[in-house]
C-alpha positions as CSV (number, residue, x, y, z in Angstrom):
1,M,-11.5,35.0,16.9
2,K,-11.7,33.1,13.7
3,T,-14.1,30.1,13.7
4,L,-11.6,27.7,12.0
5,T,-7.9,27.4,11.3
6,I,-7.0,25.1,8.4
7,L,-3.4,24.0,8.7
8,I,-1.8,23.1,5.4
9,P,1.7,21.4,5.7
10,I,3.8,22.1,2.6
11,Y,6.8,20.3,1.2
12,N,7.5,20.4,-2.5
13,T,3.9,20.3,-3.7
14,E,3.9,23.2,-6.1
15,K,1.9,21.1,-8.6
16,Y,-1.1,20.8,-6.1
17,I,-1.1,23.8,-3.8
18,R,-3.2,26.0,-5.9
19,R,-6.0,23.4,-6.1
20,C,-5.8,23.0,-2.4
21,L,-6.0,26.7,-1.6
22,D,-8.7,27.5,-4.2
23,S,-10.9,24.9,-2.7
24,L,-11.0,26.9,0.6
25,L,-11.4,30.4,-0.7
26,V,-15.2,30.6,-0.5
27,P,-16.2,34.3,-0.4
28,E,-19.1,33.6,2.0
29,V,-16.7,32.3,4.8
30,L,-13.4,34.1,4.2
31,E,-13.9,36.2,7.4
32,D,-14.5,33.1,9.4
33,I,-11.4,31.1,8.5
34,E,-7.7,31.2,8.9
35,I,-5.7,29.3,6.2
36,M,-2.2,28.7,7.7
37,A,0.3,27.2,5.2
38,V,3.5,26.0,6.9
39,S,6.4,25.5,4.5
40,D,8.6,22.7,5.9
41,G,11.8,23.8,4.2
42,S,10.2,23.3,0.9
43,K,12.7,23.6,-2.0
44,D,10.3,24.2,-4.9
45,K,8.0,27.2,-5.6
46,S,5.3,26.2,-3.1
47,A,6.0,29.1,-0.7
48,E,6.1,31.6,-3.5
49,I,2.7,30.5,-4.7
50,V,1.3,30.8,-1.2
51,K,2.7,34.3,-1.0
52,E,0.5,35.3,-3.9
53,Y,-2.5,34.2,-2.0
54,C,-1.3,36.0,1.1
55,Q,-1.3,39.2,-0.9
56,K,-4.7,38.6,-2.3
57,F,-6.3,37.5,0.9
58,P,-4.2,39.1,3.7
59,D,-6.9,38.6,6.4
60,T,-7.3,34.9,5.6
61,V,-4.1,33.3,4.3
62,V,-0.9,33.1,6.4
63,L,2.4,31.6,5.4
64,V,4.9,30.3,8.0
65,E,8.3,29.2,6.7
66,K,10.5,27.0,8.8
67,E,13.4,24.5,8.5
68,N,12.6,21.0,7.6
69,G,11.2,19.0,10.5
70,G,8.7,16.7,9.0
71,H,4.9,16.6,8.7
72,G,4.5,16.5,12.5
73,S,6.5,19.6,13.0
74,T,4.3,21.7,10.7
75,I,1.2,20.6,12.7
76,N,2.9,21.5,16.0
77,V,3.6,25.0,14.7
78,G,0.0,25.3,13.5
79,I,-1.5,24.3,16.9
80,E,0.8,26.8,18.6
81,K,0.0,29.7,16.3
82,A,-3.7,29.0,15.4
83,K,-6.2,31.8,15.9
84,G,-9.3,29.7,15.2
85,K,-11.7,28.2,17.8
86,Y,-11.5,25.0,15.8
87,F,-8.5,23.4,14.0
88,R,-8.2,20.9,11.2
89,V,-5.4,19.7,8.9
90,L,-5.6,19.6,5.1
91,D,-2.5,18.2,3.3
92,S,-1.4,20.3,0.4
93,D,-1.9,17.6,-2.3
94,D,-5.5,17.1,-1.0
95,W,-8.5,19.5,-1.3
96,F,-12.0,20.2,0.0
97,N,-15.4,19.9,-1.7
98,T,-16.0,23.7,-1.8
99,V,-19.8,23.7,-1.5
100,E,-19.7,21.2,1.4
101,F,-16.9,23.2,3.1
102,M,-18.9,26.4,3.0
103,N,-21.8,24.5,4.6
104,F,-19.4,23.1,7.2
105,V,-18.1,26.5,8.3
106,E,-21.6,28.0,8.5
107,R,-22.6,25.1,10.8
108,L,-19.3,25.3,12.8
109,K,-20.0,28.9,13.7
110,K,-22.8,27.7,15.9
111,E,-21.0,24.6,17.2
112,D,-19.4,24.0,20.6
113,A,-18.6,20.3,20.7
114,D,-14.9,19.4,21.5
115,L,-14.7,17.5,18.2
116,V,-16.7,17.7,14.9
117,V,-16.6,14.7,12.6
118,C,-17.4,14.6,8.9
119,D,-17.2,12.1,6.0
120,Y,-14.4,12.0,3.5
121,R,-13.5,10.6,0.2
122,K,-10.4,8.8,-1.2
123,E,-9.6,9.8,-4.8
124,H,-7.5,7.1,-6.4
125,T,-5.5,8.5,-9.2
126,Y,-4.3,5.2,-10.7
127,N,-7.8,4.0,-11.5
128,S,-9.9,7.1,-11.2
129,K,-11.9,5.5,-8.4
130,S,-13.6,7.6,-5.8
131,E,-14.2,5.8,-2.5
132,Y,-16.6,7.4,0.0
133,F,-16.4,6.9,3.8
134,V,-19.4,7.8,5.8
135,Y,-20.4,7.2,9.5
136,D,-23.7,5.5,8.7
137,N,-24.9,5.1,12.3
138,L,-24.3,8.6,13.5
139,E,-27.1,11.2,13.3
140,D,-26.4,14.3,11.4
141,G,-26.1,17.4,13.7
142,K,-26.4,15.3,16.9
143,Q,-24.0,16.0,19.7
144,Y,-22.8,12.9,21.5
145,K,-21.2,12.4,24.9
146,F,-18.0,10.4,24.2
147,D,-18.2,8.4,27.4
148,E,-21.8,7.4,27.0
149,I,-22.0,6.1,23.4
150,D,-21.9,2.5,22.3
151,L,-18.7,2.4,20.2
152,G,-20.2,-0.4,18.2
153,I,-22.2,2.3,16.2
154,L,-18.9,3.3,14.6
155,K,-18.5,-0.1,13.0
156,G,-14.8,0.2,13.1
157,E,-14.7,3.5,11.3
158,Y,-12.9,5.6,13.9
159,F,-12.0,9.3,13.8
160,V,-9.0,10.0,11.6
161,M,-7.2,13.2,10.6
162,A,-9.3,13.5,7.4
163,T,-12.6,13.4,9.3
164,S,-11.7,15.4,12.5
165,T,-12.0,19.0,13.4
166,Y,-10.9,19.6,17.0
167,K,-11.3,22.6,19.3
168,T,-7.9,24.2,19.3
169,E,-8.0,24.4,23.1
170,I,-8.6,20.6,23.2
171,L,-5.4,20.0,21.1
172,R,-3.4,22.3,23.4
173,K,-4.9,20.8,26.6
174,S,-4.1,17.3,25.4
175,G,-0.4,18.2,25.2
176,L,-0.2,16.9,21.6
177,K,3.3,17.2,20.2
178,L,3.8,15.2,17.1
179,L,7.2,13.5,16.5
180,E,9.4,15.4,14.1
181,K,11.2,13.9,11.1
182,T,8.9,10.9,11.4
183,F,6.2,9.5,9.1
184,Y,2.8,8.3,10.2
185,V,2.3,11.0,12.9
186,D,-1.4,11.0,12.0
187,M,-1.6,8.0,14.4
188,Q,-0.7,10.4,17.2
189,F,-3.2,13.0,16.0
190,N,-5.9,10.3,16.0
191,V,-5.3,9.2,19.5
192,V,-3.9,11.9,21.8
193,P,-6.6,14.5,21.6
194,I,-9.3,11.9,22.2
195,T,-8.1,11.8,25.9
196,E,-9.6,15.3,26.4
197,V,-12.7,15.0,24.3
198,N,-16.0,15.0,26.2
199,T,-18.4,15.7,23.3
200,F,-18.5,15.3,19.6
201,T,-20.9,16.2,16.8
202,Y,-21.3,14.5,13.4
203,Y,-22.0,16.4,10.2
204,H,-23.1,14.3,7.2
205,L,-20.9,16.4,4.9
206,D,-18.6,15.1,2.2
207,I,-15.8,17.5,2.6
208,Y,-12.3,16.0,2.5
209,R,-10.7,14.8,-0.8
210,Y,-7.8,12.5,0.0
211,F,-5.5,12.2,-3.0
212,I,-4.2,8.6,-3.3
213,G,-1.6,7.4,-5.7
214,R,1.2,10.1,-5.6
215,K,4.5,8.2,-5.6
216,E,6.0,10.5,-2.9
217,Q,3.3,9.7,-0.3
218,S,4.3,7.8,2.8
219,M,1.4,5.4,2.3
220,N,2.7,4.4,-1.1
221,M,3.5,0.7,-0.7
222,D,7.2,1.1,-1.8
223,N,7.6,4.0,0.6
224,F,5.8,2.1,3.4
225,V,8.3,-0.7,3.1
226,R,11.2,1.7,3.0
227,N,9.9,3.6,6.0
228,Q,9.1,0.6,8.1
229,A,11.3,1.8,10.9
230,H,9.2,4.9,11.2
231,H,6.1,2.8,11.5
232,E,7.6,0.7,14.2
233,K,8.8,3.8,16.0
234,M,5.3,5.2,16.0
235,I,3.7,2.0,17.3
236,K,6.2,1.9,20.1
237,W,5.5,5.5,21.0
238,L,1.7,4.8,21.1
239,I,2.1,1.8,23.3
240,E,4.3,3.7,25.8
241,Y,1.9,6.7,25.7
242,Y,-1.1,4.6,26.3
243,T,0.6,2.6,29.1
244,G,1.3,5.9,30.9
245,I,-2.2,7.3,30.7
246,S,-4.6,4.3,30.6
247,D,-5.4,4.3,34.3
248,K,-6.7,7.8,34.0
249,L,-9.1,7.1,31.1
250,S,-12.7,6.3,31.1
251,A,-13.8,2.8,30.0
252,N,-15.0,4.1,26.6
253,K,-11.8,5.9,25.9
254,K,-9.8,2.8,26.8
255,E,-11.9,0.7,24.5
256,Y,-11.6,3.3,21.7
257,I,-7.8,3.6,21.8
258,E,-7.2,-0.1,22.3
259,L,-9.2,-0.9,19.1
């Protein structure tokens, strides 16, 4: 079994996919990782570029091509097909800090927590600003029991897609199925698996590089306004989901999700 599956959703990102893939191809950890690129009906040359990497790294890079179903559908496919003990998502216009990623995988090989949390950085293209997000009050390398921690130590910085690496079996056990053809499904990813998490470990590693400012992004303000119905749909889904499971959750998980 591979230690880690990195799922890369792809839709018309030929300008960025090489940077994304190159940031992962660290010789020291190639045998430990599965890079699964899922082309969501991409119409540019993204899939062809990935195929080049599949030929060069046949034991590490996998391409899955499917009809367009949205960001959530690519993650659903990844969770179903993943061969890694752990699973995380890297969007194809983002990238990893290569040195920190190598350290991350080496540590992950000895890990057994349900969730591993790391730091991340927002890279703002419009003003060249780099914004670093760190969990100041968590202890590097310490495993925490989710139901026993004081959530106040997170200071409102909860676990998001860019910081989270879940055990694949936790994602499957949680029944996570992201909505298709819908934006903002990361909100589901941030909530649903937590219902099955008993332990998490924090690594003080600056891994994820979140590329901010591309006009096609769903969080671009113009697109956010245009896609307001998607956001409302997601909020409604989360309320209905939480209402259906809240009586089965621990006090800590209720507090975490409600906040």
